[in-house]
C-alpha positions as CSV (number, residue, x, y, z in Angstrom):
1,M,136.0,51.9,74.0
2,P,134.4,51.8,71.2
3,K,132.6,55.0,70.2
4,L,129.3,53.6,69.5
5,F,128.8,54.1,73.5
6,K,130.2,57.8,73.5
7,P,126.4,59.0,72.6
8,A,125.4,57.2,75.3
9,L,128.2,58.3,77.8
10,A,127.2,62.3,77.3
11,A,123.6,61.5,77.5
12,A,123.8,59.8,80.9
13,A,126.8,62.5,82.8
14,L,124.3,65.2,81.8
15,F,121.5,63.1,83.8
16,L,123.9,63.2,86.7
17,A,124.6,66.7,85.8
18,A,120.9,68.4,86.1
19,P,119.1,69.9,89.1
20,A,116.3,67.9,90.8
21,M,113.2,70.0,89.9
22,A,111.9,72.8,91.7
23,E,109.5,72.2,94.2
24,T,107.0,74.5,94.4
25,M,104.9,75.4,97.8
26,K,101.4,77.4,97.3
27,F,101.4,80.6,100.1
28,A,97.9,81.7,101.0
29,H,97.1,85.2,102.2
30,F,94.3,87.1,102.3
31,V,95.8,91.2,102.2
32,A,96.9,93.1,99.3
33,P,100.8,92.2,98.0
34,T,101.4,96.0,99.5
35,H,100.2,94.7,102.8
36,T,103.6,94.9,105.7
37,L,103.5,90.2,105.3
38,T,104.7,90.9,102.1
39,E,108.2,92.6,102.9
40,A,108.5,90.8,106.3
41,I,107.7,87.3,105.7
42,V,106.6,85.9,102.0
43,Q,110.3,87.4,100.7
44,P,112.5,86.3,103.7
45,L,111.1,83.0,103.4
46,T,111.0,82.9,98.8
47,E,114.3,83.5,99.2
48,A,115.4,81.5,101.6
49,A,114.6,78.8,99.1
50,A,115.3,79.6,96.1
51,P,118.5,78.6,96.0
52,T,117.8,75.2,96.4
53,G,115.3,75.1,93.9
54,L,112.4,75.5,96.3
55,V,110.0,77.3,94.8
56,I,107.1,79.3,97.1
57,E,103.9,80.5,95.1
58,T,102.2,83.6,96.8
59,Y,98.4,84.0,96.3
60,P,97.5,86.9,98.5
61,A,94.3,88.8,98.9
62,G,92.9,85.1,99.5
63,K,93.1,84.2,96.0
64,L,93.0,80.5,96.7
65,G,89.7,81.1,98.5
66,A,88.2,84.2,100.8
67,G,88.0,84.7,103.9
68,P,91.0,84.8,106.9
69,A,89.4,82.9,108.8
70,D,90.0,79.7,107.1
71,Q,93.2,79.6,106.0
72,Y,94.6,77.2,108.8
73,V,92.2,74.9,107.6
74,R,93.9,75.2,103.8
75,V,96.7,73.7,104.6
76,V,95.2,71.4,106.2
77,Q,92.8,70.1,103.0
78,G,95.9,71.0,100.6
79,V,95.0,73.9,99.4
80,A,97.6,75.5,100.3
81,D,101.2,74.3,102.2
82,I,101.9,77.9,103.7
83,A,99.2,80.3,105.0
84,W,99.4,83.7,107.0
85,G,96.1,84.1,109.4
86,I,94.9,86.0,112.7
87,Q,95.1,83.2,116.0
88,G,91.9,85.3,117.2
89,Y,89.6,84.5,114.2
90,T,89.2,80.6,115.6
91,S,89.6,81.7,119.3
92,S,88.8,78.5,120.0
93,Q,91.5,77.0,118.5
94,F,94.0,78.6,119.8
95,P,93.5,79.0,124.0
96,L,97.3,80.0,125.1
97,S,98.2,81.9,121.8
98,M,95.4,83.7,122.5
99,L,96.7,85.1,126.0
100,T,98.6,87.4,123.9
101,E,96.2,89.3,123.3
102,L,95.1,89.8,127.2
103,P,96.0,93.0,128.9
104,G,98.6,93.2,130.4
105,A,100.5,88.9,129.9
106,L,102.5,90.1,127.9
107,P,105.8,91.4,130.2
108,E,107.4,95.1,129.2
109,G,109.9,95.0,127.0
110,M,109.1,91.7,125.6
111,T,107.9,90.4,122.2
112,G,105.8,88.6,121.1
113,A,107.3,86.6,119.1
114,D,109.6,85.2,122.4
115,F,106.3,85.1,124.3
116,L,104.8,82.3,121.9
117,W,107.9,80.4,120.9
118,N,108.8,80.5,124.8
119,G,105.0,78.2,124.9
120,W,105.5,76.3,121.8
121,D,109.9,74.8,122.8
122,A,108.2,74.4,126.6
123,G,105.5,71.7,124.4
124,L,102.6,74.0,124.9
125,L,101.6,75.1,121.7
126,A,101.4,71.4,119.6
127,R,97.4,70.4,120.1
128,E,96.8,73.9,118.6
129,Y,98.6,73.6,115.5
130,P,97.8,70.4,114.6
131,A,99.3,68.9,110.8
132,T,101.5,71.7,110.0
133,E,104.4,73.4,111.3
134,P,104.5,76.8,112.6
135,L,107.2,79.0,110.2
136,A,105.7,81.8,112.0
137,L,105.1,83.5,115.3
138,W,104.8,86.7,116.7
139,T,102.7,89.6,117.6
140,A,101.3,93.4,115.9
141,E,102.4,95.9,118.1
142,P,100.3,97.1,121.4
143,A,96.7,97.3,120.4
144,V,95.6,101.0,120.2
145,L,91.8,102.1,120.2
146,I,90.5,103.4,116.5
147,L,87.4,105.5,117.1
148,R,85.4,107.4,114.1
149,S,84.5,110.1,116.2
150,K,84.2,110.2,119.9
151,V,87.2,110.7,121.5
152,V,87.6,108.6,124.3
153,R,90.1,109.2,127.7
154,T,87.7,106.9,130.0
155,P,86.1,103.7,130.7
156,A,82.8,105.9,130.6
157,D,83.7,107.0,127.3
158,L,83.4,103.7,125.7
159,R,79.7,102.6,127.2
160,G,77.5,101.5,124.6
161,L,80.2,101.6,121.8
162,K,80.0,99.1,118.8
163,I,83.1,98.0,118.9
164,R,85.2,95.8,116.2
165,V,87.3,92.9,117.8
166,S,89.2,90.4,116.3
167,G,88.3,87.7,118.3
168,A,87.4,86.2,122.0
169,T,89.9,87.8,124.3
170,T,89.0,91.9,122.8
171,A,85.9,90.9,123.0
172,R,85.6,90.2,126.5
173,A,87.7,92.8,127.0
174,V,85.3,95.3,124.8
175,E,82.5,94.5,127.4
176,A,84.6,94.6,130.7
177,L,84.3,98.6,129.8
178,G,80.4,98.2,129.0
179,A,81.0,98.7,125.0
180,V,79.4,96.2,122.1
181,P,82.1,93.6,120.5
182,V,82.0,93.6,116.9
183,Q,83.4,90.6,115.4
184,L,84.1,91.0,112.0
185,S,88.0,90.6,110.0
186,A,90.1,93.3,108.8
187,G,88.5,93.7,105.6
188,D,84.9,94.3,105.7
189,V,86.4,96.7,109.0
190,Y,87.2,100.1,106.5
191,N,83.4,99.9,105.6
192,A,81.8,98.8,108.8
193,M,83.2,102.8,109.8
194,Q,82.4,104.4,106.7
195,T,79.0,103.1,108.0
196,G,78.6,103.2,111.5
197,L,78.7,100.6,111.4
198,V,80.7,100.3,114.2
199,D,81.9,102.9,116.5
200,G,84.8,101.6,116.0
201,L,87.8,98.9,116.7
202,I,90.6,98.0,118.0
203,T,94.0,96.6,116.2
204,G,97.5,97.1,116.1
205,S,98.4,100.7,114.7
206,S,100.4,99.4,111.8
207,A,96.6,98.2,110.8
208,I,96.1,102.1,110.0
209,A,98.1,102.1,107.0
210,D,97.8,98.1,106.1
211,F,94.3,98.8,105.8
212,R,93.7,102.7,105.0
213,F,92.2,103.2,108.1
214,D,93.3,106.6,108.6
215,E,90.4,107.5,106.1
216,V,87.3,107.0,108.1
217,L,88.6,107.2,111.9
218,G,88.4,110.1,113.8
219,H,91.4,110.0,117.0
220,V,92.9,107.5,118.0
221,T,93.3,106.6,121.5
222,L,96.9,105.4,123.3
223,G,97.7,104.0,126.6
224,I,94.9,101.5,127.6
225,P,96.2,98.3,127.9
226,L,94.8,95.8,125.2
227,G,97.2,93.4,124.7
228,N,98.3,92.3,121.2
229,Q,97.1,90.2,118.8
230,S,98.6,87.3,117.9
231,F,99.6,85.7,114.7
232,F,100.9,82.7,112.8
233,V,102.2,81.3,109.6
234,V,101.8,77.4,109.1
235,A,103.1,75.0,106.8
236,S,101.6,71.9,106.0
237,A,103.1,69.0,108.0
238,A,103.2,66.4,105.1
239,K,104.4,68.9,102.7
240,M,107.3,69.4,104.7
241,K,108.3,66.3,105.0
242,A,108.3,65.1,101.6
243,L,110.9,67.9,100.3
244,P,114.4,67.0,100.3
245,Q,116.8,67.5,102.8
246,D,118.4,70.8,101.3
247,Q,115.2,72.6,100.8
248,R,113.2,72.0,104.4
249,D,116.7,72.9,105.8
250,A,116.8,76.1,104.0
251,L,113.3,76.8,105.0
252,V,113.2,75.8,108.5
253,G,116.4,77.6,108.9
254,A,115.3,80.8,108.0
255,S,111.9,80.4,110.4
256,G,111.5,80.1,113.6
257,R,111.6,82.6,116.3
258,E,114.7,85.1,114.5
259,L,111.6,85.4,112.0
260,S,109.3,86.0,114.1
261,R,111.2,88.8,116.0
262,Q,112.0,90.5,112.1
263,A,108.4,90.3,111.9
264,E,106.6,91.7,114.5
265,A,109.3,94.7,114.4
266,A,108.5,94.8,111.3
267,W,104.8,94.9,112.6
268,N,105.9,97.9,115.5
269,A,108.0,100.1,112.2
270,K,105.6,100.1,110.2
271,G,102.9,101.3,113.1
272,E,105.4,103.5,114.5
273,A,104.9,105.2,111.5
274,A,101.2,105.5,111.4
275,I,101.0,107.3,114.4
276,A,103.5,109.3,113.0
277,A,101.3,110.7,110.6
278,L,98.3,110.8,111.9
279,R,99.6,113.7,114.8
280,E,100.9,115.3,111.1
281,R,98.6,115.6,109.8
282,D,96.4,116.3,112.5
283,P,97.6,116.3,116.4
284,A,94.3,116.2,117.7
285,I,93.9,113.4,116.3
286,V,95.9,111.2,118.4
287,T,95.1,110.8,122.7
288,D,97.5,109.9,124.5
289,L,96.5,108.9,128.4
290,T,97.7,110.0,131.4
291,E,99.0,107.9,133.2
292,A,96.2,108.7,135.4
293,E,93.9,107.6,132.6
294,I,95.7,104.8,132.1
295,A,95.1,103.4,135.6
296,A,91.4,104.0,135.5
297,F,91.5,101.0,132.7
298,N,93.7,98.6,134.3
299,D,91.5,98.9,137.1
300,I,89.0,97.1,135.7
301,L,91.6,95.2,132.8
302,L,93.9,93.7,134.8
303,P,91.5,92.0,136.8
304,L,89.9,90.6,134.2
305,T,93.2,89.1,133.3
306,E,93.3,87.1,136.2
307,K,89.9,85.9,136.6
308,M,90.0,84.7,132.7
309,V,93.5,83.3,133.7
310,A,92.7,81.2,136.4
311,D,89.2,79.9,134.7
312,A,90.7,78.3,131.7
313,G,94.3,77.2,134.0
314,A,96.4,78.9,132.6
315,A,98.5,80.1,134.7
316,K,101.6,77.9,134.2
317,A,101.7,78.4,130.9
318,L,101.4,82.0,130.9
319,A,104.1,82.5,133.6
320,T,106.3,79.4,131.4
321,M,105.2,81.7,128.3
322,Q,106.5,84.9,129.9
323,G,109.8,82.6,130.1
324,G,109.3,81.8,134.0
325,E,109.7,78.7,135.1
């Protein structure tokens, strides 16, 4: 072949050998990079995607827009490609996902991740996550009652207290116990506790460390059946469909039930460490209810769960998510 063509052939060979241009997905969330989310979700997804050339750029602390309740919408509108959010902030969109927050709904020994993925695999949750693909669905550790000053051991101790909740389901439980629910996003709770706007809050114990509630709390009560807060990480369905197959496969392969279980385990570990730190600081901070004291709360809250499930016509869905037929 004449020498004249060798440079052109070499250039063509380089072009064919060059890797495909990197794709980028924007991951939005509303908490600090030090939050449990980074280690549990952001890092595993980022590391799994990297070898394929898929770059996941993370925008923490509301950098793609403030407002924890708007995370899902940001994915649908294309502002973000992936987002972490809390179903309770927009409770009406996620009626079946919110079953995790009903007192006693999650069977003993079952992870919230399995509860939610059972629902997804059965086709029950698709309508709750339109225009997206869930990458992870899981719950926080069992909710605890965090208090500014008062010690709570009985339902009567809660009467008239203003208790922060994340969504409508927990609000119903608070009302049943005679307290006043106040819905606030997690980022607003510190100041609300510090100033006395609320007397306490219901949340997973991992939030004590993640949001520095240990600086403003006086007591924590363990043992009240208050359900488990649910979480989602969703990706734009359109963006996922447009990805090269190897990149989509890498992201899907790192997602799903197993990632969700691992995230839940991280939340549980963080919560256990937070309670242990409070006990070490002062054992009197943590109140462990006796079986008789727990029963008094069960007598109020478990019938509420039965009523809410019946009113929603969700008995069959609940049984499926709990692992039944």
